[in-house]
C-alpha positions in Angstrom: -157.5 27.7 -151.9 -161.0 26.4 -151.2 -161.5 23.2 -149.1 -162.8 21.4 -152.2 -159.6 22.0 -154.1 -157.1 21.3 -151.3 -154.8 18.3 -151.7 -155.9 16.1 -148.8 -153.9 13.0 -147.8 -155.5 9.6 -147.3 -155.5 8.4 -143.7 -155.5 4.7 -142.9 -158.8 3.7 -141.5 -158.3 0.9 -139.0 -160.8 0.0 -136.4 -157.8 -1.4 -134.5 -154.1 -1.8 -135.4 -153.3 -5.0 -137.3 -150.2 -5.4 -135.2 -148.6 -3.8 -132.1 -146.4 -1.8 -134.4 -147.5 -0.6 -137.8 -145.1 1.4 -140.1 -146.2 3.8 -142.8 -144.1 5.5 -145.4 -145.0 8.0 -148.2 -143.9 11.1 -150.1 -146.3 14.0 -149.7 -146.5 16.7 -152.3 -146.3 20.4 -151.5 -149.4 22.0 -150.1 -150.9 18.7 -148.9 -153.2 18.5 -145.9 -154.4 15.9 -143.5 -157.9 16.3 -142.0 -158.2 16.7 -138.2 -158.5 13.1 -136.9 -157.7 11.0 -133.9 -157.1 7.3 -133.1 -156.7 5.1 -130.0 -153.0 4.4 -130.6 -149.8 6.5 -130.4 -147.9 7.8 -133.4 -144.4 8.9 -134.1 -144.2 11.2 -137.2 -140.9 11.9 -138.9 -139.9 13.7 -142.0 -136.7 12.1 -143.5 -136.5 15.1 -145.9 -138.4 18.4 -145.7 -140.2 20.2 -142.9 -143.4 18.7 -141.5 -146.0 20.9 -139.8 -148.7 19.4 -137.5 -151.3 20.8 -135.2 -152.0 18.5 -132.2 -154.7 19.3 -129.6 -154.6 23.0 -130.7 -150.7 23.3 -130.5 -148.6 23.8 -133.6 -145.5 21.7 -134.2 -142.8 22.1 -136.9 -140.4 19.3 -137.4 -137.1 19.2 -139.4 -135.4 15.9 -140.2 -133.5 15.9 -136.9 -136.8 15.8 -134.9 -140.0 13.7 -134.9 -143.4 14.6 -133.5 -145.0 12.3 -130.9 -148.8 12.2 -130.9 -150.3 10.4 -127.9 -153.4 8.2 -128.2 -156.7 9.9 -128.8 -155.1 13.4 -129.5 -156.8 15.3 -132.4 -154.2 16.2 -135.0 -154.0 17.5 -138.5 -151.1 18.3 -140.9 -150.0 20.7 -143.5 -147.0 20.4 -145.8 -146.0 23.6 -147.4 -143.2 21.8 -149.3 -142.9 18.1 -150.3 -141.7 15.8 -147.6 -140.4 12.2 -147.3 -142.7 10.8 -144.6 -142.0 8.1 -142.0 -144.4 7.0 -139.3 -145.0 4.3 -136.8 -148.2 3.5 -135.0 -147.9 2.1 -131.5 -150.6 0.0 -129.8 -152.0 1.6 -126.7 -150.3 -1.1 -124.6 -146.9 0.3 -125.7 -147.7 3.9 -124.9 -148.2 3.8 -121.1 -144.7 5.1 -120.3 -144.4 7.5 -123.3 -145.4 11.2 -123.1 -149.0 11.8 -122.5 -148.8 15.2 -124.3 -147.7 15.9 -127.9 -144.0 16.8 -128.1 -141.0 17.0 -130.3 -138.7 14.0 -130.2 -134.9 14.2 -130.9 -134.4 11.6 -133.6 -131.1 9.7 -132.8 -129.3 7.7 -135.5 -130.8 4.4 -134.4 -134.4 5.7 -134.7 -133.7 7.2 -138.1 -131.9 4.0 -139.3 -134.7 1.7 -138.3 -137.4 3.8 -139.9 -135.4 4.3 -143.1 -134.5 0.6 -143.3 -138.1 -0.5 -142.9 -139.1 2.1 -145.5 -136.5 0.8 -148.0 -137.8 -2.7 -147.6 -141.4 -1.7 -147.3 -141.9 -3.4 -144.0 -145.3 -2.3 -142.6 -145.7 -5.0 -140.0 -142.5 -6.6 -138.5 -142.8 -10.4 -139.0 -139.4 -12.0 -139.1 -137.5 -12.5 -135.9 -134.9 -9.9 -136.9 -137.5 -7.3 -137.8 -139.4 -8.0 -134.6 -136.2 -7.3 -132.7 -135.7 -4.1 -134.6 -139.2 -3.0 -133.6 -138.4 -3.7 -130.0 -135.2 -1.6 -130.3 -137.2 1.3 -131.9 -139.6 1.3 -128.9 -136.7 1.2 -126.5 -135.0 4.1 -128.3 -138.3 6.1 -128.3 -138.5 5.7 -124.6 -135.0 6.9 -124.2 -135.1 9.8 -126.7 -134.8 13.3 -125.5 -137.9 15.4 -125.9 -138.7 19.1 -126.3 -142.0 20.8 -126.0 -141.6 22.2 -129.5 -138.7 22.5 -132.0 -139.6 26.2 -132.7 -141.8 27.4 -129.8 -144.2 30.3 -129.9 -144.0 33.1 -127.4 -146.7 34.4 -125.0 -145.9 38.0 -124.0 -146.6 40.9 -126.3 -143.0 41.9 -126.6 -141.6 38.4 -127.4 -144.5 37.5 -129.7 -143.7 40.7 -131.7 -140.1 39.6 -132.2 -141.1 36.0 -133.0 -143.8 36.9 -135.5 -141.5 39.5 -137.2 -138.7 37.0 -137.6 -141.0 34.3 -138.9 -142.1 36.7 -141.6 -138.5 37.6 -142.4 -136.0 34.9 -141.4 -133.2 36.9 -142.9 -133.6 39.8 -140.5 -130.2 40.3 -138.8 -131.2 42.8 -136.2 -129.5 42.2 -132.8 -131.4 41.4 -129.6 -130.6 45.0 -128.4 -132.3 46.4 -131.5 -135.3 44.3 -130.9 -135.4 45.3 -127.2 -135.4 48.9 -128.2 -138.2 48.4 -130.6 -140.5 46.7 -128.0 -139.4 49.2 -125.2 -137.7 46.8 -122.8 -134.1 46.3 -121.9 -131.9 43.8 -123.7 -131.5 41.7 -120.5 -135.3 41.7 -119.9 -136.0 40.5 -123.5 -133.3 37.8 -123.3 -134.9 36.5 -120.0 -138.4 36.6 -121.5 -137.2 34.6 -124.5 -135.8 31.8 -122.4 -138.7 31.8 -120.0 -141.3 31.6 -122.8 -139.6 29.5 -125.4 -137.1 27.5 -123.4 -134.2 28.5 -125.6 -132.2 31.7 -126.2 -132.9 34.3 -128.8 -129.8 33.2 -130.8 -130.8 29.5 -130.7 -134.4 30.3 -131.7 -133.3 32.4 -134.7 -130.8 29.7 -135.8 -133.6 27.1 -135.7 -135.9 29.4 -137.7 -133.2 29.9 -140.3 -132.5 26.2 -140.5 -136.2 25.5 -141.2 -136.2 28.2 -143.8 -133.0 26.8 -145.4 -134.6 23.4 -145.8 -137.5 24.9 -147.7 -135.2 27.1 -149.8 -133.1 24.1 -150.7 -136.2 22.8 -152.6 -135.8 25.7 -155.0 -133.2 26.3 -157.7 -131.4 28.9 -155.6 -127.6 28.5 -155.1 -126.2 28.0 -151.7 -124.8 31.5 -151.8 -128.2 33.0 -152.7 -129.8 31.1 -149.8 -127.1 32.2 -147.4 -127.6 35.9 -148.2 -131.4 35.5 -148.2 -131.2 34.2 -144.6 -129.1 37.1 -143.5 -125.6 35.4 -143.4 -122.7 37.6 -144.4 -121.0 34.6 -146.1 -121.9 31.2 -147.4 -119.4 29.5 -145.0 -121.3 30.9 -142.0 -124.5 29.5 -143.4 -123.0 26.2 -144.2 -121.6 25.9 -140.6 -125.0 26.6 -139.1 -126.7 24.1 -141.4 -124.2 21.4 -140.7 -124.6 21.9 -137.0 -128.4 21.2 -137.2 -128.4 18.6 -140.1 -125.1 16.8 -139.7 -124.5 17.4 -143.4 -123.8 20.3 -145.6 -126.6 22.1 -147.6 -125.3 20.6 -150.8 -125.2 17.1 -149.3 -128.8 17.5 -148.1 -129.9 18.6 -151.6 -128.1 15.6 -153.2 -129.8 13.2 -150.7 -133.2 14.4 -151.9 -132.3 14.0 -155.5 -130.9 10.5 -154.9 -134.3 9.4 -153.5 -135.9 9.7 -157.0 
């Protein structure tokens, strides 16, 4: 697709924020892009439905609905949405960012953060003005300070061996080869590969593959495939094993997640 035909998203053009907190909501279509840009305020990006992909200061971030992406002030960032997403965002004035991470990171979205963003979106509150909404804004900032952070939801690897495994699985999320089989393929011991995985990504091989499959599941749930078809596509021997994995990551079943999306229209 040429640059002239890409579906580019509009980006608010403020010289400065109209308020210390500014909320933004939208639904972005599949294959939509945001030009690389920067601004002198912080930003929390969150996809209430769908998988969001951002590049921040040269690092790639992928975010499912259980994670947000924090962009510190002045960081160059761009976005690409392979599938449609339900978008939530809050801009934070520079004065509110001093004690927040100075590097881009993934933010574990707790129920309070999600509830405030979704509540404001439902009521189309862009700038909190009532006393109640101002208090909710303060709670959101407090919760953002307290939220657990990770470098990336699905980290990339650095060594040749681990990168080979990571890239192969990204290309085929349903691959069910064991860690021992991958170790034999890259000519290291299983123990060595397991240690490299944790050292380079911060999580185990099994956890990394589950996260990959969860992201792939979210995208497959946008199609007309049945739950059983998605389970087998992702390498699960039974739908129940797939449903259990999905529920662990999403706190709902695949069918409930699919119905939530339909109920938003």
